[in-house]
N, C-alpha and C positions, 0 to 999 in steps of 0.2 A: 414392420417385418411380419411374417407370418407367425402364429404361437409355435411352428416345429422349428422354427430358426433361432427365436428369441427365447425358447426355455430349452428344449434338449440339446442342441446343436451348439449352447451358447456354456463356453469352458471353463466361466468362474460356474455356472452349476455343475456341470459335468463333476472338475474337481470336487465342490463341496460334497455332492452326494459320493462320489468315491472315499473319501476321508470318513466320512459315518460309515459307510460301510467297513471300512479299514479298521475304525475302534469298533466297532461291534462285532467284527470277525476275533481281533486281537480279545474282547472279552471273551467270547466263548471258548478258544485255542486253550487261552491260558487257563481257563477254568476246567475245562476237558482234558487237558495234558497234566495238571494236578491230578484227577483225580485218577486216570490212566498211570499214574508213575509213582506217586507217593503217599495221596491220600489212604489211609487204613482199608474202609472200605471200599473202596473202586475197583473197577474194572472185572465185577461180579464175573460176565460173560467170559472174559478172556481167560477168568482160571479154571469156568467149565471147561474150557477149548484145552487148557493148560493138562487140566485132568486126565480128559481123554487120551491126549499126546502120550503120555506116562504111562498109561498102559500101551498102546501102541510098541513104546520101547521096549516093555516087554511081553511083547508076544501076546498080549489079549485082547480081545475084539473090547470095546471099551463099554459099549452099551448090551454086553454080556455079563458086565460088571455090578448090577443096579441092587437094590436092598434084599438081601437075603441070599446073593449068589453067592457059591464059594469061590470063587473069582475075584474075591473084592481083596484088594492090597490095601492094607489097612492105613500104610503109611499116604495113601493119597483117597482113599475113603470110597465110598459107591457112587457111582453116575446118576447124576438125576436127570441130567437133559439130554437130547437125543436131537434125531434130524439129520445129522450129517452124513454124506455119502461115503462111502470108503473113499474111492480118489480124493478126498478131502484130505483123509488122515496123510494121505502121500506128501502131497503137497506141506502136511504138518511138519513134514522134517525140516522146510526150510523156516516155515513160518514160527514154530513150535520147536524148538531145537534142545538138545538136553541143556537145560539150564533151570536151575535154581527158580523159584517163581518171583521173586522180587527184580534178577538180572533177567528173566522173561519179562517184566513190565516194563522196564527200561529199555529193550531189544524192543518191542514192541511200538515205545514212544519214538526212535529212529526209525522205525519202515513207517509210521505214520506223517513224522515230519519228510522223509523223501517221495512220500505220496500227494502230500499236501503241496510239495514244490512242483512235482509232475503237473498236480492239477493248475495252480498259480499258472506255470508258464503256458500251458495250452488255453485257459482260458485268455491270458494275454497275448498270443498269437493271433486269438479269432478275432480282438478287434484292433490289430495291428495295422491291418489296409487303411482302418479310419482315424488315424491319427493317434498319439501317446497317450492323450485324455481318455481316449475311447476303450484302448489297449489297459490303462489303469481300472478304468471302473471295471472292465469285465473280470479282470484278477479280481478287485477287492469283494464282487458280488460273489463270484465263484464262492470263496472262502468265507462268505459270510451266511451260511445256511445253517440254520439254526440244528437241524441234523448232524453237524461236526462235533458240537457240543457234547449230545447226548451218545453219538457214536463212541469217542473219546472215555468217556464217561465209563460206559459200560466193558471197553475192552473189546467193540466188535470189528468186525473186517472189514465194512463197508467204505471205508475211504481208502485203504487200500485195494481194494476193489476196483474201484473208480479208477485208479492210476494201473491198474492191468487193464482196464477197457480202454482207458486210452490210449495205451502204449499199442494195442489192439488195433486201433483206429488209426494211427501213423503207420502201422506196417500194411495194414491194409491199403492204406494210400499209395504206399510205394511197392506195393505189390510184393513181398515179403511175402508170399501167404502161407507157409511153411509154421513161421515164426509167429504169423498172427493167430494159426489156429493153437499153436502152443499156449500161448498167452491167455485165451480164451479159455482153452482149458483147465490152466492154473484156476483162473477166476470161477471156475466152475464150482467151486471150494462151497460158493452158495447160490446151488443152481435156481435157486427163488429172484434172486438179483442178477445173474449174468447169462441163464437159461437161452430166453427168447433173443439172443444177440446173436446165436446160432443161426438161426432165420436172415441174420443180413448175411452172412455167409453163402448160404443156398440162394438169394436172389441174386447175388453178385454174381453166381457162380464159382466162387472159390473154390474150388473141387481139393487141392492141395490144402489149404485152410481147412475143410471139412472132415479131411480123412486125418489130420495130425489131431485137431481136437478129438475127435473122436478115439484115434487109437491111444491116445494120452489117457482118457477116461478109461478105456476097456483095458489096457497094461496096468495103470497104477493102482487101479482097485484089483486086479488080480495079483499083485506083487501083497498089497495089503490082507489080501486072504492067505498067500502065501506066509506071511510072517507073523498069522493071528491064526492060522490055520481053522480060519471060518470062511465057507463060502460065498463069495461077494452077491450072489443072487439071494439070498438067504437076508443077507446085508439090507437089500433094497428091499425088499417084503417086510421087514420088520420097521423100517424106515414110514412104509406106506401104514402099517398096523398103527406106530405111535403117531402117525399125523393127526386120527383124530379127536390126540389130548391135548393138542396145541394150535389147531389151524383155525378153532373161532375164540382164539385169545388174542390175537392180531387185531389190525384194523387195513381191511382189504374190502374185496365184493364179498371176500367172503362169507363174512357178518350179514348183508344184506340179504344172502341165500338162507343162512342159518334163523334169521328173523324172521322168515316165512315157514320156518319149522323144516326144512331139512336137514338131517344127520351130516356133520363137519366134514365125514368123509366123502358123502357122497356131494356137495357143496364144491370141497376142493378139487374133488374129479370133472362136476359138471364146467367150474371157472374155468380150468385148464385147458378142456376142451374150448371153452369161450376164447380163451385166450390165443390159443395155437390157430384157433378159426379166423379172430378179428385180425389179428397183426399178419395173416397170410395173407388176407383182404388187403389191407393197405399195404403191407408190401407191395403188392402184385399192381396198384393203383400206382403207388408213388414209386416205383422200380428204378425209374430214371432220375430219380431226385437225388440231393446231396446226402453223401452218407451219413454226416452229422444229424439230419431229418430222418435218417433209418434208426439211428442210434437213441433222438431223441423220443421216437416212436415206441422203440424198445423197452426204454426206461420207464415211458407210461403204460403201456400195456400189463409189463409187469408187475407196476406196483399194483395196479385194481385189480387185477386177474389172480393173483398169488397170495399166498400168507406174509405179512409183513407187519412189522411193528413200526415205531415212529422214528427209531434211529434209521430206520430204511428210507425215509423219504430224501437221503441225501443221491440215492439212484438218478433222484429225477433232474441231476445235475447238467445233464447232456439238452434237457429241455429249454431249462434256462438258458442256458449259451447260445442254443439256436433261436431264442428268442430276442436275444440280443442283437444275435448276427443280422437279423431280419429288421431290426429296429434301426440300426446302425444303416443298411441298406436303402431302407425305404424309411422314413422319418414322419411319414405323416401322423394325425393325431391319434386314431384307433391302435396303429402300433405301440404305442407309447403307453397308452393307457394300458392294454393288456400285459405289458411288461413290468409298468409298476406295478400291476396287481400281482402277477406271480411274483414278484421281486418282497412286495410286502409279505405276501401270504407263506414264502418258501424261508427270508432273513428275517422279519419281523413277528415268528409266530406268537411270541407273548401278547403282543395288541391283539390277534386273534382272539390267544386264551381270554384277555381280560373281556373280550364283546360277549363270548358263550358263558362268561362265570355266571352270568345269573341264571342258566338253567341247568338241568338234572345230564349226568354222562356228560363232561365239560369234554372229554379226553375223547372220546368218539365223535361228539360234534366237530370239535377240530380236526381231526383227524380226516371226517369223510367230507369235511369242509375243503381242504387240501386236495385230497381228490377230485372234487368237483374242479377244484382253480386246474388242478395239470392236466383233467379231461378237456376242460373248457378251451384252455390255452394251446393244449395240440391241436384238438380241431379246427380253431383260428389259426393255427401255424399251417395245418397242411391246404386249408382253401384258401389262405394266402400265397401259399408257395405254387398252386397251382394257376391263380389269377397272376402271378409275376413272373411264372416262367419266361425265359427269354429277355427280359425286361435288363438292362447291364445295372449292375449295382453302383454303389458312389465311388467315384475314382479312389484310389489307391493312394495314400498318404505314407511316408516315412516314418518309420519305425526303428531305427539306427538298428536293426540287426542282420547279419550278415546274409542269410539266406531267408528270404520272405515265402514260407510255405503256404500254400493257398490252402485254408481251414473251410473244404466243401463239405 
């Protein structure tokens, strides 16, 4: 039998790989949820968000309460963080309700569980047309990202934002454009993750979604301005000024530019412009391709051209799922190889760490390797989609789910 029949489409091999990925995901998620909800020094980033939101509840703009400011509330402490837009604090009324710190940790544990369940269902549905074992493989691979552990340990929003973006995807598929725009607006809590998905609305000409998203961002910013008596425009200007202090501390294309001697603020602007230009060109050329392909493109371009840290690698989930779908549809050897390398990079990142452990700046080397793999995988995916467009996918198989939603 051919390689692709004996290896990739062997039910036993697929099941074994799924079990390995499931065990890996259970290890990551157990460690992550323990740090998020119980560990004494866990969820430090969530603590910073909680402190910021406590100032909002007191009618104080949090980034005005830095060290030395008369606005500091002793019970909360000075704000050391920065970078979140005003509309994020409005969304914070739901994601950070007026609970004490420990209850907030448990609350976020529940939110992340729900979000992971949404991701699992989404991945399962992508594999469904190709049989139960393929659906289980897609599910287990989606949950086994190394970034899930980091996100939970720090109490980052990434897992929740992925769930919101999946919701946006579903609503766009059903042409519920106003609701899709609203969900994307909420996901804009971290524009560095969600911002480029706005171009999906533009290229697909979803006018209602564009208007709803824009209206949400505008009205919620004004609402926070009223609550804090602080001009939202000044809030955004302050964020831009603060960006130069943390932009080069992440791992993205910005670091490459700053290593060439550019000022971090200038590097951020250059890469931001490059990202917008790049996604505009790609979206125009591939505008008639699947919605999942557009989401995968937005995730990779956003990861490369905007400030990010290691935990934000989970935003590449749409790329991974798109590669899985491509390989299930067309199971030739090169597709299998690219998918294998991508899963190894995204899920078995410790192995990549070990490979680079003999060099200096291990973290930077590992992150740049992940960026390289994401870029190469996306380029390969886009070329393959151009080659394979019009070719019929593999025959659908039963998944024992009432409504067989098409995940294109």
